[in-house]
Structure formats: C-alpha cells, structure tokens
C-alpha positions as a printed NumPy array, in Angstrom:
array([[ 37.823,  32.727,  -7.474],
       [ 35.827,  35.902,  -7.121],
       [ 33.71 ,  37.795,  -9.648],
       [ 30.753,  40.112, -10.102],
       [ 28.22 ,  39.696, -12.901],
       [ 24.718,  40.716, -13.969],
       [ 22.02 ,  38.459, -12.552],
       [ 19.978,  38.353, -15.767],
       [ 23.022,  37.338, -17.814],
       [ 23.868,  34.687, -15.243],
       [ 20.348,  33.263, -15.166],
       [ 20.175,  33.071, -18.967],
       [ 23.576,  31.359, -19.186],
       [ 22.827,  28.855, -16.427],
       [ 19.521,  27.941, -18.062],
       [ 21.201,  27.348, -21.436],
       [ 23.976,  25.095, -20.164],
       [ 21.638,  23.18 , -17.848],
       [ 20.209,  21.401, -20.91 ],
       [ 23.4  ,  19.297, -20.917],
       [ 23.216,  18.291, -17.253],
       [ 23.056,  14.599, -16.48 ],
       [ 20.154,  13.549, -14.269],
       [ 21.198,   9.938, -13.639],
       [ 24.968,  10.076, -13.611],
       [ 27.193,   7.425, -12.097],
       [ 29.673,  10.261, -11.605],
       [ 28.011,  12.973,  -9.427],
       [ 30.168,  15.744, -10.924],
       [ 28.177,  15.381, -14.172],
       [ 25.232,  16.822, -12.255],
       [ 27.252,  19.993, -11.749],
       [ 27.897,  23.201, -13.68 ],
       [ 31.518,  24.244, -13.984],
       [ 32.158,  27.929, -13.248],
       [ 35.377,  29.425, -14.625],
       [ 36.459,  33.03 , -14.067],
       [ 39.14 ,  34.243, -16.455],
       [ 40.165,  37.678, -17.773],
       [ 36.861,  39.575, -18.   ],
       [ 34.617,  36.56 , -18.547],
       [ 32.57 ,  33.998, -16.666],
       [ 32.408,  30.655, -18.482],
       [ 29.709,  28.161, -17.519],
       [ 29.939,  24.551, -18.713],
       [ 27.736,  21.492, -18.325],
       [ 28.182,  18.046, -19.851],
       [ 26.845,  14.514, -19.632],
       [ 29.801,  13.38 , -21.806],
       [ 27.438,  12.998, -24.802],
       [ 26.436,  16.668, -25.047],
       [ 28.385,  19.676, -23.779],
       [ 27.116,  23.255, -23.654],
       [ 29.398,  26.151, -22.752],
       [ 28.245,  29.751, -22.339],
       [ 30.441,  32.832, -21.817],
       [ 29.211,  36.103, -20.298],
       [ 30.933,  39.308, -19.248],
       [ 32.046,  39.617, -15.639],
       [ 34.234,  41.745, -13.421],
       [ 36.793,  39.122, -12.403],
       [ 38.493,  40.031,  -9.136],
       [ 40.265,  36.677,  -8.781],
       [ 40.561,  33.992, -11.435],
       [ 39.621,  30.422, -10.611],
       [ 37.055,  27.695, -11.135],
       [ 34.725,  25.349,  -9.32 ],
       [ 31.78 ,  23.028, -10.   ],
       [ 28.464,  23.851,  -8.34 ],
       [ 25.511,  21.46 ,  -7.933],
       [ 23.541,  22.1  , -11.099],
       [ 19.869,  21.76 , -10.236],
       [ 20.129,  24.037,  -7.215],
       [ 22.215,  26.623,  -9.049],
       [ 19.637,  26.733, -11.87 ],
       [ 16.778,  27.402,  -9.453],
       [ 18.832,  29.899,  -7.469],
       [ 19.987,  31.838, -10.529],
       [ 16.374,  32.319, -11.67 ],
       [ 15.716,  34.287,  -8.465],
       [ 18.669,  36.659,  -9.04 ],
       [ 17.701,  38.142, -12.418],
       [ 17.279,  41.659, -10.999],
       [ 20.46 ,  41.628,  -8.926],
       [ 24.17 ,  42.246,  -9.254],
       [ 25.663,  38.931,  -8.2  ],
       [ 29.   ,  38.216,  -6.58 ],
       [ 30.323,  34.65 ,  -6.777],
       [ 33.324,  33.485,  -4.786],
       [ 34.886,  30.231,  -3.61 ],
       [ 35.245,  29.909,   0.141],
       [ 38.122,  28.15 ,   1.816],
       [ 35.821,  25.363,   2.991],
       [ 34.922,  24.607,  -0.623],
       [ 31.445,  26.135,  -0.748],
       [ 30.336,  28.619,  -3.428],
       [ 29.321,  31.895,  -1.829],
       [ 26.658,  33.964,  -3.601],
       [ 26.177,  37.6  ,  -2.56 ],
       [ 23.337,  39.806,  -3.793],
       [ 21.894,  43.054,  -2.385],
       [ 22.543,  42.8  ,   1.369],
       [ 22.194,  39.017,   1.398],
       [ 24.379,  35.994,   0.894],
       [ 23.985,  32.247,   0.404],
       [ 26.188,  29.207,  -0.046],
       [ 25.894,  26.187,  -2.323],
       [ 27.668,  22.829,  -2.31 ],
       [ 30.419,  22.255,  -4.881],
       [ 32.229,  19.282,  -6.429],
       [ 36.002,  18.945,  -6.912],
       [ 36.798,  20.689, -10.188],
       [ 39.521,  18.13 , -10.932],
       [ 36.793,  15.486, -11.363],
       [ 34.994,  17.445, -14.098],
       [ 35.556,  15.932, -17.574],
       [ 38.001,  17.688, -19.864],
       [ 36.011,  19.096, -22.772],
       [ 37.858,  18.902, -26.075],
       [ 36.837,  21.312, -28.801],
       [ 36.743,  20.252, -32.428],
       [ 39.81 ,  20.376, -34.608],
       [ 37.487,  21.858, -37.241],
       [ 38.348,  19.374, -40.004],
       [ 35.079,  19.307, -41.987],
       [ 32.315,  21.891, -41.914],
       [ 29.151,  23.004, -43.623],
       [ 27.399,  26.374, -43.637],
       [ 23.646,  26.784, -43.584],
       [ 21.153,  29.509, -42.718],
       [ 19.4  ,  29.221, -39.34 ],
       [ 16.021,  29.091, -41.082],
       [ 17.02 ,  26.17 , -43.289],
       [ 18.614,  24.326, -40.379],
       [ 15.452,  24.689, -38.288],
       [ 13.41 ,  23.464, -41.247],
       [ 15.57 ,  20.341, -41.54 ],
       [ 15.339,  19.572, -37.827],
       [ 11.59 ,  20.107, -37.666],
       [ 10.968,  17.798, -40.618],
       [ 13.344,  14.998, -39.632],
       [ 13.108,  14.839, -35.872],
       [  9.535,  13.528, -36.002],
       [ 10.828,  10.326, -37.614],
       [ 13.655,   9.674, -35.144],
       [ 13.351,   6.569, -33.003],
       [ 13.253,   6.511, -29.197],
       [ 14.311,   2.867, -29.062],
       [ 17.589,   2.387, -27.174],
       [ 18.1  ,  -1.002, -28.833],
       [ 18.875,   0.737, -32.152],
       [ 20.814,   3.877, -31.183],
       [ 21.701,   4.762, -34.788],
       [ 18.01 ,   5.542, -35.407],
       [ 17.946,   8.06 , -32.53 ],
       [ 19.747,  10.519, -34.78 ],
       [ 19.515,  12.171, -38.19 ],
       [ 21.893,  11.308, -41.018],
       [ 23.542,  14.392, -42.543],
       [ 25.027,  13.277, -45.865],
       [ 26.923,  15.944, -47.805],
       [ 27.917,  15.466, -51.445],
       [ 29.026,  18.282, -53.773],
       [ 27.497,  21.028, -51.586],
       [ 24.189,  19.194, -51.423],
       [ 22.872,  18.064, -48.025],
       [ 20.522,  15.107, -47.662],
       [ 19.096,  14.615, -44.173],
       [ 17.398,  11.319, -43.313],
       [ 15.656,   9.907, -40.249],
       [ 13.565,   6.769, -39.759],
       [ 12.109,   4.733, -36.926],
       [ 10.922,   1.575, -38.688],
       [  7.417,   2.943, -39.313],
       [  8.144,   6.187, -41.203],
       [ 10.997,   8.051, -42.819],
       [ 11.821,  11.699, -43.525],
       [ 14.161,  12.729, -46.354],
       [ 14.922,  16.403, -46.967],
       [ 17.433,  18.03 , -49.312],
       [ 19.114,  21.456, -49.182],
       [ 21.837,  23.211, -51.133],
       [ 24.618,  24.317, -48.787],
       [ 28.294,  25.323, -48.681],
       [ 30.608,  22.593, -47.373],
       [ 34.326,  21.873, -47.053],
       [ 33.994,  18.54 , -48.852],
       [ 32.005,  15.316, -48.963],
       [ 31.263,  13.631, -45.639],
       [ 28.444,  12.282, -43.503],
       [ 27.504,  12.14 , -39.838],
       [ 24.627,  10.911, -37.682],
       [ 23.701,  13.711, -35.268],
       [ 21.642,  12.856, -32.149],
       [ 18.097,  14.213, -32.186],
       [ 18.672,  15.738, -28.763],
       [ 21.641,  17.74 , -30.052],
       [ 19.643,  19.028, -33.017],
       [ 16.843,  20.178, -30.691],
       [ 19.274,  22.073, -28.469],
       [ 20.874,  23.779, -31.475],
       [ 17.496,  25.02 , -32.712],
       [ 16.799,  26.525, -29.282],
       [ 20.212,  28.183, -29.32 ],
       [ 19.772,  29.854, -32.722],
       [ 16.354,  31.397, -32.135],
       [ 17.703,  34.933, -32.655],
       [ 20.651,  34.093, -34.906],
       [ 20.684,  35.891, -38.271],
       [ 24.054,  34.955, -39.746],
       [ 25.008,  31.645, -41.355],
       [ 25.713,  28.702, -39.062],
       [ 29.084,  27.025, -39.462],
       [ 28.926,  23.494, -38.083],
       [ 32.144,  21.505, -37.742],
       [ 32.17 ,  17.728, -38.014],
       [ 35.001,  15.463, -36.927],
       [ 35.142,  11.678, -36.922],
       [ 33.027,  11.369, -33.787],
       [ 32.019,  14.88 , -32.706],
       [ 30.154,  18.024, -33.705],
       [ 31.17 ,  21.57 , -32.8  ],
       [ 29.157,  24.78 , -33.148],
       [ 29.693,  28.241, -31.698],
       [ 27.046,  30.955, -31.813],
       [ 26.213,  33.946, -29.592],
       [ 29.041,  33.185, -27.13 ],
       [ 27.662,  29.693, -26.696],
       [ 29.451,  26.508, -27.71 ],
       [ 27.768,  23.156, -28.321],
       [ 29.924,  20.039, -28.549],
       [ 28.214,  16.73 , -29.154],
       [ 29.221,  13.165, -29.748],
       [ 28.018,  11.772, -33.037],
       [ 26.242,   8.428, -33.162],
       [ 28.647,   5.781, -34.354],
       [ 27.729,   2.957, -36.705],
       [ 26.433,   2.456, -40.226],
       [ 23.147,   4.2  , -40.979],
       [ 20.366,   2.293, -42.702],
       [ 20.699,   2.197, -46.496],
       [ 17.594,   4.275, -47.032],
       [ 17.677,   4.418, -50.839],
       [ 16.104,   1.002, -51.353],
       [ 13.25 ,   1.835, -48.968],
       [ 11.781,   4.397, -51.373],
       [  9.561,   2.763, -54.023],
       [ 10.682,   3.126, -57.64 ],
       [  7.237,   4.104, -58.873],
       [  3.566,   4.369, -57.964],
       [  0.358,   3.168, -59.554],
       [ -1.94 ,   5.433, -57.535],
       [ -1.836,   9.008, -56.324],
       [ -4.177,  11.661, -55.048],
       [ -3.918,  15.318, -54.081],
       [ -5.76 ,  16.68 , -51.068],
       [ -6.066,  20.022, -49.309],
       [ -3.775,  19.87 , -46.28 ],
       [ -5.919,  21.814, -43.804],
       [ -9.055,  19.824, -44.627],
       [ -7.19 ,  16.55 , -44.143],
       [ -5.535,  17.676, -40.911],
       [ -8.819,  18.851, -39.384],
       [-10.502,  15.58 , -40.218],
       [ -7.55 ,  13.511, -38.978],
       [ -7.4  ,  15.35 , -35.659],
       [-11.049,  14.582, -35.036],
       [-10.593,  10.955, -36.044],
       [ -7.55 ,  10.481, -33.803],
       [ -9.54 ,  11.635, -30.776],
       [-11.415,   8.37 , -31.181],
       [ -8.475,   6.349, -32.547],
       [ -5.969,   7.238, -29.818],
       [ -7.549,   4.648, -27.521],
       [ -6.494,   2.08 , -30.104],
       [ -2.93 ,   0.74 , -29.804],
       [ -2.018,   1.752, -33.363],
       [ -4.154,   4.931, -33.651],
       [ -5.747,   3.367, -36.738],
       [ -7.447,   5.76 , -39.128],
       [ -9.005,   4.269, -42.252],
       [ -8.956,   5.918, -45.706],
       [-11.646,   4.704, -48.106],
       [-10.593,   6.177, -51.465],
       [-13.379,   6.244, -54.051],
       [-13.107,   8.379, -57.218],
       [-12.76 ,  11.992, -56.   ],
       [-13.886,  11.542, -52.408],
       [-11.995,   9.971, -49.521],
       [-13.885,   8.777, -46.455],
       [-11.822,   9.103, -43.257],
       [-13.02 ,   6.932, -40.392],
       [-11.924,   5.701, -36.991],
       [-13.605,   3.44 , -34.458],
       [-12.889,   2.367, -30.898],
       [-14.806,   1.737, -27.704],
       [-14.938,   5.527, -27.306],
       [-17.01 ,   6.036, -30.434],
       [-16.943,   6.405, -34.221],
       [-15.923,   9.11 , -36.697],
       [-16.803,   9.104, -40.41 ],
       [-15.995,  12.13 , -42.633],
       [-15.703,  12.825, -46.363],
       [-12.91 ,  14.939, -47.878],
       [-12.564,  15.842, -51.562],
       [ -9.494,  14.554, -53.426],
       [ -8.103,  14.499, -56.953],
       [ -7.433,  10.8  , -57.641],
       [ -5.268,   9.283, -60.336],
       [ -5.51 ,   5.49 , -60.219],
       [ -7.756,   2.871, -58.663],
       [-10.063,   2.935, -55.669],
       [ -8.431,   1.635, -52.499],
       [ -8.98 ,   1.107, -48.795],
       [ -5.889,   1.736, -46.681],
       [ -5.207,   2.567, -43.025],
       [ -2.507,   4.543, -41.213],
       [ -1.419,   5.512, -37.741],
       [ -3.243,   8.837, -37.501],
       [ -0.579,  10.31 , -35.222],
       [  2.137,   9.801, -37.862],
       [  0.118,  11.629, -40.519],
       [ -0.943,  14.471, -38.211],
       [  2.648,  15.161, -37.124],
       [  3.664,  15.485, -40.769],
       [  0.754,  17.723, -41.731],
       [  1.405,  20.125, -38.848],
       [  4.921,  20.938, -40.062],
       [  4.319,  21.38 , -43.788],
       [  3.312,  24.857, -44.912],
       [  1.954,  23.974, -48.352],
       [ -1.722,  24.149, -49.269],
       [ -1.952,  20.78 , -50.996],
       [ -0.382,  17.393, -50.238],
       [  0.219,  14.56 , -52.689],
       [ -0.118,  10.919, -51.592],
       [  1.609,   8.293, -53.75 ],
       [  0.926,   4.607, -53.121],
       [  0.737,   1.182, -54.728],
       [ -1.305,  -1.035, -52.417],
       [ -2.761,  -1.158, -48.883],
       [  0.402,  -2.897, -47.636],
       [  3.159,  -0.973, -49.434],
       [  4.845,   2.226, -48.201],
       [  3.056,   5.48 , -48.954],
       [  5.013,   8.613, -49.874],
       [  3.768,  12.112, -49.056],
       [  5.114,  15.291, -50.647],
       [  3.964,  18.852, -51.021],
       [  2.14 ,  18.939, -54.353],
       [  4.657,  19.733, -57.104],
       [  7.728,  19.505, -54.828],
       [ 10.201,  16.761, -53.993],
       [ 12.692,  18.446, -51.601],
       [ 10.913,  16.86 , -48.602],
       [  9.719,  13.256, -48.789],
       [  7.797,  11.645, -45.948],
       [  7.308,   7.889, -46.177],
       [  4.894,   6.114, -43.87 ],
       [  3.932,   2.447, -43.63 ],
       [  0.242,   1.493, -43.634],
       [ -1.19 ,  -0.548, -40.776],
       [ -3.4  ,  -3.586, -41.05 ],
       [ -7.036,  -2.627, -41.075],
       [ -7.632,  -5.514, -38.69 ],
       [ -4.911,  -4.235, -36.246]])
C-alpha cells in the first residue's frame, strides 16, 4: 500500500472515525484504525463492534492495499500533519511509514485479517428527516436516557414509526421524554437506537443541509452522509410500554416564564447539589411559587410569578432534571401539569404537545 493525501483531510477523517475506537477491548485490533487504499480514495474505518464509523477522502493511490494502525497514536500524529502533504505506505516489516516534508516516521500496525468484517445495511426499512429535526429529537430525548448497564434497553431512544409519524421516547426511571415529528418512511417499524450513536450522528451532520435517510434493519442502523458512513447495532429487547406512564388527566396546572424559572433553579441547585437528590422545593400558592433549597452549604428562597389553575401544593423535584429540560426548550412559557406531590408531573411548552417531559417528584424529606 502506498498513497499521498492532504494532511488536513486526513486529520479530519481520523478524528471522525476515532469516535468508534474501543478503549478497553479484549481484542487489541479494535483499538486500531483500518486504512484502505483503493482507486483514488483512502478509506478509514474504526469499530468497537457496537458502533462503526467509516470515512472516505480523496488520495493519490500509488499502490492499493490496507493495514490497521494503532488508533490513539495515529489520531495524535495526524493532528500534527494538517499543513502537510502526507505519504502513507506499508513497509515489509509491517510498520506504517508516514512521510511529510523532509521527514518520516513509523507506527505500529495490527494484522488486517484480524479486523472485524463490517457489514453494511441491506437497506430494508428507512425514514427521511431534516437534520434540524433530527438534532431536535436527539437533544430532547438524550437527557432522559439511562446510564445504568443493568437495563441496557434504557440506554437508547425508541424510534417508533407509524403512518409517517415518528414518536421518539426515552426514560431512565425518574423522567421521560416523548417527542413527535411528521416524517417520510418506508413503512411502519420501530427500533431502539443507542444514545451514543445518536450523539455521533448529530456531530456528523453539523453542516448537512439535505434530508437524512436512515436505514433500519432488524438489528442495525445505517447512515451515509458527507462521505462518512455510520453503522450501529440497535439495542435488542422490548422497550418499556410508555403509554401507561403518562397520566390520563390533571387536577392542577400552572404556567411560568421559562427564563425566570431557570434562573431561579440554577441558583437553588448551587445549594442543592450537595444533597444526594438535588432537592428543590416548590411551594405553590395562588399566583406565586416559592422556590427553595437547603443544605449544609446554605439556603435559597425565591418567589416567581405563575398562573395557577387548581389547588395550592407543596412539591419537590430533582433540580438538575428540571434545569436540563429548561435549557433545551426554546419557548417563552412552560406549563406544569400535576395531580399530587407524589404523582408524575408533565411539562410542555405552553400551548404545545409535540414534546412531553415527565418527571417524578422526590420526597420532601429525602
């Protein structure tokens, strides 16, 4: 193998695929980046068997071939070659030779035969969505994904497609996000996509303007954009039946200005974050809500105006869960709907129901 490519293109490609490198692999080759030279292209691939990222750039290929270079060193090395024309070649002793300006270096490689075979999707089912709408879905659902390895199904987002309508759901046992979008799809199907995969896709499509076409098979996702391919395993298993979690009705509701609530919450959580549950108390009385938090650090007590429909109530929440929601919604006013201090509370943008955020209260004595 021997090729010449632009250093900036190489650095960008290496950085993109490195997101799929395995850091604690039983198989050392999963810590490597596969380099393939073919026709007039250099193809870089990294995988941890759960997520695969492949990036293609232009190159002057003098001799076709492939190898697998140690990933973490190649990433750091490529960053230092952004202003150079770079020549990559495989030496007879198995090392990867890197030439640039009047200099040259060598990096260790792995046997290419040990690198996993990456299978691309058969493109059975698909849905199309704008990059902006996809980013919106990810931003609003990923906050409610679980990090608990004991329940892997909750580490992803359910994408449920029925009659060109997409419902995306995530929950972690303490809160739940439900968002709906109208899309174009090949049929009715559902998949649980890992949160990590969704994050990498949003980074990939930062400059994308055209519609995304995402293919879903029985156990894998496939997406190609800007000469980059993402292939991901889907999370297997039955997702939580989320419909029964949403209350059928509410006896109390109030509307509050989002920015005023967020500012007050952020101050309260400075004190509350020393508490295990980040407890922030809401004392709802007529058209004023008192927000308070107390710990060994100190005490915060603030009043915020609300528009209440229903009875007075004292309820408490994990301040972090509310703040994360408020930071991603763009609307001026937020509506809280609730029944009692122990029942789930539902938050929506006032007058809208395309994004529902459900959060469980915490015991005031927690």
